[in-house]
C-alpha positions as CSV (number, residue, x, y, z in Angstrom):
1,X,-0.1,-0.1,-0.1
2,X,1.6,3.2,-1.0
3,X,1.9,6.1,1.5
4,X,-1.4,8.2,0.4
5,X,-3.7,5.3,0.2
6,X,-2.8,4.2,3.6
7,X,-3.4,7.8,4.6
8,X,-6.6,7.4,2.6
9,X,-7.6,4.2,4.2
10,X,-7.2,5.4,7.9
11,X,-9.3,8.8,6.8
12,X,-12.1,6.5,5.7
13,X,-11.9,4.0,8.4
14,X,-12.7,6.7,10.7
15,X,-15.6,7.7,9.0
16,X,-18.2,5.5,10.7
17,X,-16.7,6.2,14.2
18,X,-16.1,9.6,13.9
19,X,-19.7,10.2,12.7
20,X,-21.1,8.1,15.7
21,X,-19.0,9.7,18.2
22,X,-20.0,13.5,16.9
23,X,-23.4,12.1,16.7
24,X,-23.5,11.1,20.2
25,X,-22.9,14.6,21.3
26,X,-26.4,15.9,20.4
27,X,-28.8,15.2,17.1
28,X,-30.0,18.4,15.9
29,X,-33.2,18.8,13.6
30,X,-32.1,18.8,9.9
31,X,-34.6,20.0,7.6
32,X,-34.1,18.6,3.9
33,X,-32.0,21.8,1.8
34,X,-34.5,23.3,-1.2
35,X,-33.3,23.5,-4.4
36,X,-35.5,26.5,-4.9
37,X,-33.5,29.8,-4.2
38,X,-36.3,31.8,-2.6
39,X,-35.8,31.2,0.8
40,X,-31.8,32.3,0.2
41,X,-33.6,35.4,-1.4
42,X,-35.1,36.2,1.7
43,X,-32.0,37.0,3.7
44,X,-31.2,39.7,1.5
45,X,-32.5,43.0,2.7
46,X,-32.6,44.3,-0.8
47,X,-34.1,41.2,-2.4
48,X,-37.0,43.0,-3.4
49,X,-34.9,46.3,-5.2
50,X,-35.5,46.7,-8.8
51,X,-31.6,46.4,-9.0
52,X,-31.5,42.7,-7.7
53,X,-34.4,41.8,-10.4
54,X,-31.6,40.0,-12.2
55,X,-29.2,38.8,-9.3
56,X,-28.8,34.8,-9.2
57,X,-29.1,33.3,-5.8
58,X,-27.5,29.8,-5.3
59,X,-29.9,27.8,-3.2
60,X,-28.6,26.0,0.1
61,X,-29.3,22.6,-1.7
62,X,-26.6,23.5,-4.5
63,X,-24.6,25.1,-1.2
64,X,-24.8,22.0,0.8
65,X,-23.9,19.3,-2.4
66,X,-20.8,21.8,-3.5
67,X,-19.3,22.0,0.3
68,X,-17.1,18.6,-0.8
69,X,-16.8,19.7,-4.5
70,X,-15.4,22.7,-6.2
71,X,-17.4,26.3,-7.5
72,X,-18.3,24.2,-10.4
73,X,-20.8,22.6,-8.6
74,X,-21.6,25.7,-6.6
75,X,-22.9,27.1,-10.1
76,X,-24.3,24.0,-11.4
77,X,-27.9,25.0,-11.6
78,X,-27.3,28.2,-13.2
79,X,-26.4,28.0,-16.8
80,X,-25.7,31.9,-17.1
81,X,-23.0,31.4,-14.7
82,X,-20.1,28.6,-16.3
83,X,-17.0,27.7,-14.4
84,X,-14.4,26.0,-16.7
85,X,-11.2,24.6,-15.4
86,X,-12.0,21.1,-13.8
87,X,-9.5,22.1,-10.7
88,X,-9.9,24.5,-8.2
89,X,-6.9,26.0,-8.9
90,X,-7.6,26.9,-12.4
91,X,-11.3,27.5,-12.1
92,X,-12.7,30.5,-13.8
93,X,-16.0,32.0,-13.5
94,X,-17.9,33.7,-16.3
95,X,-21.0,35.6,-15.9
96,X,-23.2,36.0,-19.0
97,X,-20.4,35.2,-20.8
98,X,-17.7,37.8,-18.9
99,X,-14.8,36.8,-17.3
100,X,-15.5,37.3,-13.1
101,X,-12.2,39.6,-13.5
102,X,-14.7,42.4,-14.8
103,X,-16.8,42.3,-12.2
104,X,-17.0,43.8,-8.5
105,X,-16.0,40.6,-6.1
106,X,-16.0,40.5,-2.7
107,X,-16.0,37.5,0.3
108,X,-17.7,39.3,3.3
109,X,-17.3,42.5,2.1
110,X,-13.7,42.3,1.2
111,X,-13.0,43.1,-2.1
112,X,-11.2,40.0,-4.2
113,X,-10.2,40.0,-7.8
114,X,-6.3,40.0,-7.5
115,X,-5.0,39.4,-11.1
116,X,-2.9,36.3,-10.8
117,X,-0.9,34.1,-13.7
118,X,-3.9,33.7,-16.4
119,X,-3.3,29.9,-16.5
120,X,-4.7,29.8,-12.8
121,X,-7.9,31.5,-11.3
122,X,-7.4,34.7,-9.4
123,X,-10.7,33.8,-7.1
124,X,-10.6,30.2,-5.9
125,X,-12.7,29.6,-3.2
126,X,-13.9,26.6,-0.8
127,X,-17.5,26.0,-0.9
128,X,-17.4,24.4,2.3
129,X,-17.0,27.8,3.8
130,X,-19.6,29.5,2.0
131,X,-23.3,30.1,3.5
132,X,-24.8,32.5,0.5
133,X,-23.6,33.5,-2.8
134,X,-25.6,36.0,-5.1
135,X,-24.5,37.1,-9.0
136,X,-26.0,40.4,-10.0
137,X,-25.3,40.3,-13.6
138,X,-24.6,42.9,-16.1
139,X,-26.0,46.0,-14.2
140,X,-24.5,46.3,-10.8
141,X,-25.6,49.4,-8.2
142,X,-23.0,52.0,-7.3
143,X,-23.0,50.4,-3.7
144,X,-21.0,47.2,-5.1
145,X,-17.8,49.2,-5.5
146,X,-15.6,50.0,-8.1
147,X,-14.6,48.0,-11.0
148,X,-17.8,46.5,-11.0
149,X,-17.6,46.8,-15.2
150,X,-20.6,44.2,-16.0
151,X,-22.0,43.4,-12.7
152,X,-20.9,42.3,-9.2
153,X,-20.7,38.5,-7.6
154,X,-21.1,38.4,-3.6
155,X,-19.6,35.4,-1.4
156,X,-20.8,35.4,2.3
157,X,-19.2,32.8,4.6
158,X,-20.8,31.0,7.6
159,X,-21.1,32.6,10.9
160,X,-21.6,30.2,14.5
161,X,-25.4,31.2,14.4
162,X,-25.4,29.2,10.9
163,X,-23.9,26.2,12.9
164,X,-25.6,26.3,16.4
165,X,-28.9,25.9,17.5
166,X,-30.7,28.6,18.9
167,X,-30.5,27.6,22.4
168,X,-26.6,26.1,22.1
169,X,-23.7,27.6,23.1
170,X,-21.5,24.9,21.4
171,X,-21.5,23.1,18.5
172,X,-20.4,22.0,15.0
173,X,-20.2,19.6,12.3
174,X,-18.0,16.9,10.8
175,X,-17.9,16.5,7.2
176,X,-16.1,13.5,5.3
177,X,-16.1,12.4,1.8
178,X,-14.5,10.1,-1.1
179,X,-14.6,10.1,-4.5
180,X,-13.4,6.9,-6.3
181,X,-12.1,8.6,-9.7
182,X,-8.5,9.9,-8.5
183,X,-9.3,7.8,-4.8
184,X,-9.7,11.3,-3.2
185,X,-10.6,11.8,0.1
186,X,-11.7,14.6,2.3
187,X,-12.4,15.9,5.8
188,X,-13.9,19.2,7.5
189,X,-14.7,20.4,10.4
190,X,-16.5,23.2,11.7
191,X,-16.5,24.1,15.5
192,X,-18.6,27.0,16.9
193,X,-19.9,28.7,20.0
194,X,-21.6,31.4,21.5
195,X,-21.7,33.2,25.2
196,X,-22.4,36.5,26.3
197,X,-22.6,38.5,22.9
198,X,-19.4,36.6,21.6
199,X,-19.4,34.1,19.1
200,X,-16.4,32.3,17.4
201,X,-16.2,29.7,14.6
202,X,-13.3,27.3,13.2
203,X,-13.3,25.7,10.0
204,X,-10.4,23.2,8.7
205,X,-10.6,21.1,5.7
206,X,-7.8,18.8,4.1
207,X,-8.3,17.2,0.7
208,X,-5.9,14.5,-1.1
209,X,-6.0,12.1,-4.4
210,X,-4.2,11.1,-7.2
211,X,-4.5,12.0,-10.7
212,X,-8.6,11.5,-12.0
213,X,-9.4,9.5,-15.6
214,X,-11.5,11.4,-18.3
215,X,-14.4,9.9,-19.7
216,X,-12.8,7.3,-22.2
217,X,-10.5,6.5,-19.6
218,X,-7.0,8.4,-19.9
219,X,-5.3,9.2,-16.8
220,X,-5.1,13.2,-16.6
221,X,-1.6,13.8,-15.5
222,X,-1.3,16.9,-13.1
223,X,-5.0,16.7,-11.6
224,X,-4.4,15.3,-8.4
225,X,-5.9,17.1,-5.2
226,X,-3.9,18.4,-2.3
227,X,-5.8,21.0,-0.9
228,X,-6.0,23.1,2.6
229,X,-8.6,25.3,3.4
230,X,-9.1,27.1,6.7
231,X,-11.5,30.0,8.0
232,X,-11.5,31.7,11.5
233,X,-13.9,34.4,12.8
234,X,-14.8,36.1,15.9
235,X,-17.5,38.4,16.3
236,X,-19.1,40.6,19.2
237,X,-22.8,41.9,19.1
238,X,-23.9,44.0,22.1
239,X,-27.9,43.9,23.0
240,X,-28.4,47.0,21.3
241,X,-27.2,45.4,17.8
242,X,-24.0,46.8,17.4
243,X,-21.8,43.9,15.7
244,X,-18.0,43.7,15.2
245,X,-16.9,41.1,13.3
246,X,-13.1,39.4,12.4
247,X,-12.6,36.9,9.9
248,X,-9.9,35.4,7.8
249,X,-9.6,32.7,5.5
250,X,-6.7,31.0,3.7
251,X,-6.6,28.4,1.0
252,X,-3.1,26.6,-0.6
253,X,-2.9,24.1,-3.2
254,X,0.6,22.6,-4.0
255,X,0.7,20.0,-6.3
256,X,2.7,19.0,-9.9
257,X,0.5,20.3,-12.7
258,X,0.7,20.7,-15.9
259,X,3.3,23.4,-17.7
260,X,0.5,25.5,-18.0
261,X,-2.0,24.6,-15.2
262,X,-5.2,25.1,-16.5
263,X,-4.3,22.8,-20.0
264,X,-4.7,18.8,-20.5
265,X,-1.2,19.6,-22.5
266,X,0.2,21.8,-25.3
267,X,0.9,19.7,-28.4
268,X,-0.2,16.7,-26.5
269,X,-0.5,15.6,-23.0
270,X,2.7,15.9,-21.2
271,X,3.7,13.9,-18.1
272,X,6.7,16.5,-17.7
273,X,5.0,18.5,-14.8
274,X,6.1,21.1,-12.6
275,X,5.2,22.8,-9.0
276,X,2.6,25.3,-8.8
277,X,2.7,26.2,-4.7
278,X,-0.4,28.6,-4.9
279,X,-2.0,30.3,-1.8
280,X,-5.3,32.7,-1.3
281,X,-5.9,34.8,1.6
282,X,-8.7,37.0,2.5
283,X,-9.3,38.8,5.9
284,X,-12.2,41.4,6.8
285,X,-13.2,43.5,9.8
286,X,-16.7,45.2,10.0
287,X,-18.9,46.8,11.8
288,X,-22.8,47.4,11.7
289,X,-26.0,47.7,13.8
290,X,-27.9,44.7,12.8
291,X,-31.3,46.2,14.8
292,X,-30.8,49.8,12.9
293,X,-34.0,50.6,11.2
294,X,-33.8,54.3,11.0
295,X,-32.2,57.0,8.9
296,X,-28.9,56.2,11.1
297,X,-27.8,52.6,9.7
298,X,-24.3,52.8,9.2
299,X,-21.6,50.1,7.9
300,X,-18.2,50.2,8.0
301,X,-15.8,47.4,6.4
302,X,-11.9,46.8,6.0
303,X,-10.2,44.2,4.0
304,X,-7.1,42.7,2.5
305,X,-7.3,39.9,0.1
306,X,-4.2,38.5,-2.1
307,X,-2.8,35.7,-4.4
308,X,0.4,34.0,-4.4
309,X,1.6,32.1,-7.5
310,X,4.7,30.2,-6.9
311,X,6.4,28.1,-9.6
312,X,9.8,27.4,-8.4
313,X,10.7,25.6,-11.6
314,X,12.1,26.2,-14.2
315,X,12.4,30.1,-13.6
316,X,12.1,30.6,-9.8
317,X,8.8,32.8,-10.6
318,X,7.0,34.4,-7.8
319,X,3.6,36.5,-8.9
320,X,1.8,38.3,-5.6
321,X,-1.0,40.3,-6.2
322,X,-3.5,41.6,-3.6
323,X,-6.3,44.4,-2.6
324,X,-6.5,46.4,0.3
325,X,-10.1,47.9,0.8
326,X,-12.2,50.3,3.2
327,X,-15.8,51.2,2.8
328,X,-17.9,53.4,4.9
329,X,-21.8,53.8,4.4
330,X,-24.9,54.8,5.7
331,X,-28.4,53.4,4.8
332,X,-31.2,56.0,5.2
333,X,-34.3,53.9,5.7
334,X,-36.8,56.1,4.4
335,X,-39.7,53.4,5.0
336,X,-39.8,49.8,4.7
337,X,-39.7,50.1,0.9
338,X,-37.3,53.2,0.5
339,X,-33.7,53.4,1.1
340,X,-30.7,55.3,0.3
341,X,-27.5,54.0,0.8
342,X,-24.6,56.8,0.1
343,X,-20.6,56.4,1.2
344,X,-17.3,56.5,0.5
345,X,-14.8,53.5,-0.4
346,X,-10.9,53.0,-1.0
347,X,-8.8,50.6,-3.1
348,X,-5.3,49.7,-3.2
349,X,-4.6,47.2,-5.6
350,X,-1.0,45.9,-6.6
351,X,0.4,43.1,-9.1
352,X,4.1,42.1,-8.4
353,X,6.4,39.3,-10.0
354,X,9.7,38.4,-8.9
355,X,12.6,35.8,-10.0
356,X,15.0,36.4,-7.4
357,X,17.4,33.9,-9.7
358,X,17.3,35.9,-12.7
359,X,17.0,39.1,-10.9
360,X,13.6,40.5,-12.2
361,X,11.6,42.5,-9.8
362,X,8.3,44.5,-11.5
363,X,5.2,45.7,-9.7
364,X,2.3,47.8,-11.2
365,X,-0.1,49.4,-8.5
366,X,-3.4,51.5,-8.6
367,X,-5.2,53.6,-5.9
368,X,-8.9,54.6,-5.9
369,X,-11.0,56.6,-4.0
370,X,-14.6,56.5,-4.8
371,X,-18.2,58.4,-3.4
372,X,-21.3,56.7,-4.4
373,X,-25.2,56.6,-3.5
374,X,-27.8,54.1,-4.5
375,X,-31.3,54.8,-4.2
376,X,-33.9,51.9,-3.8
377,X,-37.7,53.2,-3.8
378,X,-41.3,52.0,-4.7
379,X,-43.1,55.2,-5.4
380,X,-46.1,52.8,-6.4
381,X,-47.3,49.7,-5.7
382,X,-46.3,48.0,-8.7
383,X,-43.6,49.9,-9.4
384,X,-40.0,49.4,-8.1
385,X,-36.8,52.0,-8.8
386,X,-33.4,51.6,-8.4
387,X,-30.9,54.7,-9.5
388,X,-27.3,55.3,-8.8
389,X,-23.9,57.0,-9.4
390,X,-20.4,56.8,-8.5
391,X,-17.2,59.3,-8.9
392,X,-14.0,57.8,-9.0
393,X,-10.5,58.6,-8.8
394,X,-8.0,56.2,-10.0
395,X,-4.1,56.9,-9.7
396,X,-2.3,53.8,-11.8
397,X,1.2,53.2,-11.8
398,X,3.3,51.1,-14.5
399,X,6.2,48.9,-14.1
400,X,8.8,51.7,-15.3
401,X,7.3,54.1,-12.3
402,X,4.9,56.3,-14.9
403,X,1.9,57.5,-13.4
404,X,-1.4,58.1,-14.9
405,X,-4.6,59.9,-12.9
406,X,-8.1,59.4,-14.3
407,X,-11.5,60.7,-12.9
408,X,-14.9,58.7,-14.3
409,X,-18.6,58.8,-13.3
410,X,-20.4,55.8,-13.5
411,X,-24.2,55.6,-13.2
412,X,-27.1,53.0,-13.1
413,X,-30.8,52.5,-13.3
414,X,-33.3,49.7,-12.7
415,X,-36.8,49.4,-12.7
416,X,-39.2,46.7,-12.3
417,X,-43.1,46.9,-13.1
418,X,-45.8,44.4,-12.4
419,X,-48.3,44.7,-15.2
420,X,-50.6,42.4,-13.1
421,X,-50.4,40.3,-10.1
422,X,-48.5,37.4,-11.3
423,X,-46.4,39.3,-14.6
424,X,-43.8,42.0,-14.4
425,X,-41.4,43.5,-16.7
426,X,-37.7,44.8,-15.7
427,X,-34.8,46.3,-17.0
428,X,-31.6,48.3,-16.1
429,X,-28.8,50.3,-18.0
430,X,-25.8,51.1,-16.5
431,X,-22.3,53.4,-17.7
432,X,-19.3,52.2,-15.5
433,X,-15.7,53.9,-14.9
434,X,-13.2,51.2,-15.0
435,X,-9.7,52.9,-14.8
436,X,-6.8,51.1,-15.8
437,X,-6.8,47.5,-14.7
438,X,-3.8,45.8,-13.1
439,X,-2.4,43.4,-15.8
440,X,-1.4,39.5,-14.9
441,X,1.9,39.6,-12.9
442,X,3.7,37.1,-14.9
443,X,3.4,38.8,-18.1
444,X,4.9,42.1,-17.3
445,X,7.7,42.9,-19.8
446,X,9.9,45.6,-19.1
447,X,9.7,47.2,-22.5
448,X,5.9,48.4,-21.8
449,X,5.0,51.4,-22.8
450,X,2.1,53.0,-20.6
451,X,1.5,56.0,-22.6
452,X,-1.1,55.0,-25.1
453,X,-3.3,53.3,-22.5
454,X,-6.9,54.5,-21.7
455,X,-9.3,53.7,-18.9
456,X,-11.9,51.4,-19.4
457,X,-15.3,52.5,-19.8
458,X,-18.4,49.9,-19.8
459,X,-22.1,50.3,-20.7
460,X,-24.3,47.7,-20.1
461,X,-28.2,47.1,-20.7
462,X,-30.6,44.4,-19.9
463,X,-34.4,43.6,-20.2
464,X,-36.5,41.2,-19.0
465,X,-40.0,39.7,-17.5
466,X,-41.1,37.4,-14.6
467,X,-44.4,35.3,-14.7
468,X,-45.8,33.4,-11.5
469,X,-48.3,30.6,-12.3
470,X,-49.3,28.6,-9.5
471,X,-46.3,26.8,-8.6
472,X,-44.2,27.3,-11.9
473,X,-42.2,30.7,-11.9
474,X,-40.5,31.8,-15.4
475,X,-38.3,34.3,-16.4
476,X,-35.6,35.4,-18.7
477,X,-33.8,38.5,-20.2
478,X,-31.5,39.9,-23.1
479,X,-28.4,41.7,-21.9
480,X,-25.5,43.4,-23.7
481,X,-22.0,44.1,-22.0
482,X,-19.9,46.6,-24.1
483,X,-16.4,47.2,-22.3
484,X,-14.4,49.9,-24.3
485,X,-10.8,50.4,-23.8
486,X,-10.2,47.1,-22.1
487,X,-6.8,46.8,-21.4
488,X,-4.2,44.0,-22.8
489,X,-0.7,44.1,-21.6
490,X,0.3,47.8,-23.0
491,X,-3.1,48.3,-25.5
492,X,-6.8,48.9,-25.6
493,X,-9.5,47.3,-27.5
494,X,-13.2,46.9,-27.1
495,X,-15.1,43.8,-26.0
496,X,-18.8,42.8,-26.2
497,X,-20.9,40.5,-25.0
498,X,-24.3,39.9,-25.6
499,X,-27.1,37.0,-25.4
500,X,-30.1,35.8,-23.6
501,X,-31.0,33.8,-20.2
502,X,-34.3,31.9,-19.6
503,X,-35.3,30.1,-16.7
504,X,-38.1,28.1,-15.1
505,X,-38.5,26.7,-11.4
506,X,-41.5,24.4,-10.6
507,X,-42.4,23.4,-7.2
508,X,-44.8,20.3,-5.7
509,X,-45.2,19.2,-2.6
510,X,-42.9,16.8,-2.6
511,X,-39.8,18.0,-4.8
512,X,-39.1,21.0,-7.1
513,X,-37.2,21.1,-10.5
514,X,-35.2,24.0,-12.0
515,X,-34.5,24.7,-15.6
516,X,-31.9,27.4,-16.9
517,X,-30.6,28.1,-20.2
518,X,-28.2,30.9,-21.4
519,X,-26.9,31.9,-24.7
520,X,-23.9,34.3,-25.0
521,X,-21.7,35.6,-27.7
522,X,-18.7,37.7,-27.4
523,X,-16.7,39.8,-29.8
524,X,-13.6,42.0,-29.9
525,X,-13.2,45.2,-32.2
526,X,-16.4,44.1,-33.7
527,X,-15.2,40.3,-35.0
528,X,-16.3,37.0,-33.2
529,X,-13.8,36.2,-30.8
530,X,-12.0,33.1,-30.2
531,X,-11.0,32.2,-26.7
532,X,-7.4,33.8,-26.8
533,X,-8.3,37.2,-28.3
534,X,-11.0,37.5,-25.3
535,X,-8.7,36.1,-22.7
536,X,-9.3,37.7,-19.1
537,X,-12.7,39.5,-20.5
538,X,-14.6,36.7,-21.7
539,X,-15.4,33.0,-23.3
540,X,-17.0,32.1,-26.5
541,X,-19.9,30.1,-24.5
542,X,-22.5,29.7,-27.2
543,X,-25.4,27.8,-25.6
544,X,-25.4,26.1,-22.2
545,X,-28.4,24.8,-20.5
546,X,-28.7,23.2,-16.8
547,X,-31.6,21.3,-15.6
548,X,-31.8,19.8,-11.6
549,X,-34.6,18.2,-10.1
550,X,-35.2,16.8,-6.5
551,X,-37.8,14.0,-5.1
552,X,-38.7,12.6,-1.9
553,X,-39.2,9.1,-2.1
554,X,-41.8,8.2,0.3
555,X,-39.3,6.4,2.4
556,X,-39.0,8.6,5.5
557,X,-35.7,10.5,5.0
558,X,-34.7,9.3,1.7
559,X,-34.8,11.4,-1.3
560,X,-32.9,11.3,-5.1
561,X,-32.5,13.6,-7.6
562,X,-30.2,14.4,-10.2
563,X,-29.0,16.9,-12.9
564,X,-28.0,17.5,-16.5
565,X,-25.3,19.6,-18.1
566,X,-25.9,20.7,-22.0
567,X,-23.6,22.5,-24.3
568,X,-24.7,22.8,-28.0
569,X,-22.4,22.9,-30.8
570,X,-21.2,26.3,-31.5
571,X,-19.5,27.6,-34.7
572,X,-16.1,29.4,-34.5
573,X,-14.5,32.4,-36.4
574,X,-11.6,31.6,-38.7
575,X,-9.2,32.9,-36.5
576,X,-9.9,29.6,-34.1
577,X,-8.8,26.3,-35.6
578,X,-11.9,24.3,-35.2
579,X,-15.4,24.6,-33.7
580,X,-16.7,23.7,-30.6
581,X,-18.4,20.2,-29.9
582,X,-21.6,19.9,-27.5
583,X,-21.7,17.8,-24.7
584,X,-24.3,16.2,-22.5
585,X,-23.5,15.0,-18.8
586,X,-25.7,13.4,-16.5
587,X,-25.6,13.4,-12.6
588,X,-27.3,11.8,-10.4
589,X,-27.8,11.5,-6.0
590,X,-29.2,10.0,-3.0
591,X,-29.4,11.6,0.1
592,X,-30.8,9.8,3.5
593,X,-31.5,11.6,6.7
594,X,-32.4,8.7,8.9
595,X,-35.5,9.4,11.1
596,X,-34.1,8.8,14.4
597,X,-30.6,10.4,14.0
598,X,-31.5,13.3,12.2
599,X,-28.1,15.2,12.9
600,X,-26.5,12.7,10.6
601,X,-26.8,12.9,6.3
602,X,-25.5,10.5,4.2
603,X,-25.3,11.0,0.7
604,X,-24.3,9.1,-2.7
605,X,-23.8,10.9,-5.8
606,X,-22.5,9.6,-9.2
607,X,-21.2,12.5,-11.7
608,X,-21.0,11.5,-15.3
609,X,-23.2,8.9,-15.1
610,X,-22.3,7.9,-19.1
611,X,-18.8,8.5,-19.1
612,X,-18.9,11.6,-21.3
613,X,-15.6,12.7,-22.2
614,X,-15.5,16.5,-22.5
615,X,-13.9,19.8,-21.4
616,X,-16.6,22.0,-19.6
617,X,-17.7,25.1,-22.7
618,X,-16.0,27.7,-20.2
619,X,-12.4,25.4,-19.9
620,X,-9.7,27.6,-22.2
621,X,-8.7,26.0,-25.6
622,X,-10.9,23.7,-27.3
623,X,-11.1,26.0,-30.2
624,X,-7.4,25.2,-31.0
625,X,-5.6,22.2,-32.3
626,X,-2.3,23.0,-30.3
627,X,-4.0,23.0,-26.8
628,X,-5.2,19.4,-25.1
629,X,-8.0,21.0,-23.1
630,X,-8.5,19.9,-19.4
631,X,-11.0,17.4,-19.2
632,X,-13.6,16.9,-16.7
633,X,-13.6,13.5,-14.8
634,X,-15.0,10.7,-16.3
635,X,-17.8,8.8,-14.0
636,X,-17.0,9.6,-10.5
637,X,-18.8,7.9,-7.5
638,X,-19.0,9.7,-4.2
639,X,-19.9,8.9,-0.7
640,X,-20.5,11.9,1.8
641,X,-21.0,11.7,5.7
642,X,-22.0,14.9,7.6
643,X,-22.5,14.9,11.5
644,X,-24.2,17.5,13.3
645,X,-23.4,17.9,17.1
């Protein structure tokens, strides 16, 4: 038995004992998680605002399923959010065809989006520590922060109150999983406590495995799991609602990968791998009054996040990028339906590349100060309005020490009107100042000239509808995002993504189902774009469809379900080598909560049931003959046990 398999056997052998011990402390009532995200929406105080009309909330069901998975599992039921890359290290997120690098992204209020090596992701996140995810596509409100060119994505991590029953002062959960494809084992422990207004939470996860096989049975070199994830959080909340919270998280992935980590190979699959030592960290300190309901409702957030990509061989490459952020705002609660949020925010971003062995040391940095205000009003019973603006002043410094200072104004407006009690129409538009973005630090060249760079500006528009017919909900919208003077190295270009989204959700007494479809096309300088020309701004996705269903079986505590991921054939422009082939992937699961042991959840899942050989549509390189795309795992049987204590 190998050392790795010995550790694997030891971990899995302890599963039953650990579950029984954890469950023996205290059995908690655990209701089944639901597929319909409406319950998550209710936790958002602005859920009914017009600027949230196109927002997508990840359901508790999807988050719970993804805790032993990755970001692809988080967004599996939302076709307009595509996640390509197959590995947590390389998974890139696209919203309506736009790379998340061009969205405002926060975790617990801390700004993210640290530009990293373009062969890895800038936003690696462990789903195991998430409690809420919201994507605001296309039109972002002014209080989403600067750089929200084509929308925003908001992640929130778990609190002690999410883990504990109301009367408990201590508790937690233990989560163990095993996947046969790649023999990947993982364990995550969450513990939390509350006493006299103080609360704390600790989370730790470890995942380890071997290279997995694709649908054709080929072992994909450089795909072994080797991940550590941590979250720590402490908070104090007074009886008057004054809450101070400090949180910090760290994710580390250190393993041999392909020379370009998001490829399956260049000019064929290669076993000549190199070490990627990657670390993501994010810290947040915040204050708010959870009981405030008048014109004085302040919130303050300070934060820092970074991505550190170290590739020792062959050039001793070190790429560090980070963002310092601060926001001070107040929400004027004029009534239950009318609010105005105004404030000031600050961002300091940097990207640096060093290679001590070769004497290279380059850095770009920027500073941005913004003033913003966003009004969310309901002047009529059937009409909801949201409008706001920002003024940002950015100073950008290149690797040659040159500086540019630019000031820009942003504005947005959204409206929703209920034509009947069941049918409403909605729309929104925005123009957003983007400044000059930090570039990928692994591509810095001392020969760059910054004299011709212009600040980016995005123009967005969306128009849609929502229709409720009994338990059936239908919705959809058309959208367009245009980014002028987008930056690539020392040049500017124009980028555009346009398309439409459709969605339907149906609930019945013992289950629910959801179908979403998204179609997007991207262009660069007016011409249809291949994956390389749109790099870091978008991807040629075409038509993507997602379907999910879950059903109680009638056997107490047992429910089953599954999903279908589809991508249709997509014709590429002449600049590409080949068109993109479609695929169909089926996933099924069964979940059991023993009636007499409701603190215990057992789940079995088969992903890629029919062993489809495919790379996700959002994975780079399928349109070029020289690139072997990073294929998704073939049929994978996974078992998960969760004990709550």
